[in-house]
N, C-alpha and C positions, 0 to 999 in steps of 0.2 A: 643082254644085261651089262655087260661088259663095255658095250658100245655105249649104251646110256649114261653108266658112270663116267666115261671118257668124255662126253659131250657137256655132261653137267659140269665136270671139273674145268674144261675148257670156258665154258661159260661163266662161272664163278671168278676164274682168273681174268678174264676180259672184263668183267664187271667190276672188279677190285682195283683193275689197272686203268680203266677208261672212266667208268660213270662215277664211281663213288668220290675219287677226289674233287671231281667238277660239283658235286653235290655238297661237299664239306665247305668249300669257300664261302666267305662271306663277304659282302659288298659293303664298303664304308660310305653309306649314304645315310643321310637322315638321322635316325636316332642311334646308328651304329658308329657313327663318325666320332674320333676323339675330340674332346674338347681344347687340348693343347697339343699341337704337334711340334716335338723337340727334334731337331736336326743335330747329328752328330758332327761335332767338330773335326777337322781335319787331325789325324794323330800326328805327335811331333815325331821329327825322324829319330829314330833310335839307332844306337850303335849296334853293330853286329854282335852276336853272341859269342863267347869263346870257343864254343863248339864249331860255329862256322869259320872263325878266323885261325884256330888253331889244328882242330881235328879234321876238318875236311882236306885241307892241303897235305896233312900228313897221311890220311888213307890214299889220296891220289899217288903221291911219291910211292907209298908202299906197294900200290897194286902196280904201278908202273916197274918197278923192281921185281915183282912176282911175274911180270909178262915178260920181261927181260930174262929171268931165269928160267921159265919154260921154254923159250926160244932156244936159249943156249943148252939146256938139257936135251932138246929134241934133236939140235944140231950134232951134239957130241954122241948121243946114244943111239938114235934111231938112223940118222944118214951116215953115222960113221960105221955101222954094221954092213952096208950093201955097198958094193962097186959096181959101177958100170963098165962092162966088159967092151973093148973097142977092137 
């Protein structure tokens, strides 16, 4: 019974992912074709948003400072505790 449920579930998943989308597509021929085809014009070049111009560089600098702080903290706390005996 458990195996039958598992096979049924696998079949349904494969059916929904494979066959159902192919059956749902419509072809644009004959009566289904649109009467007027409107093509989108190329969008005008927009200026970058303030978040990209100011927030992204600020976060990059802050993350660089954080990485340097972690590296220095490691050098002072962890590496300073242990000494190599020669």
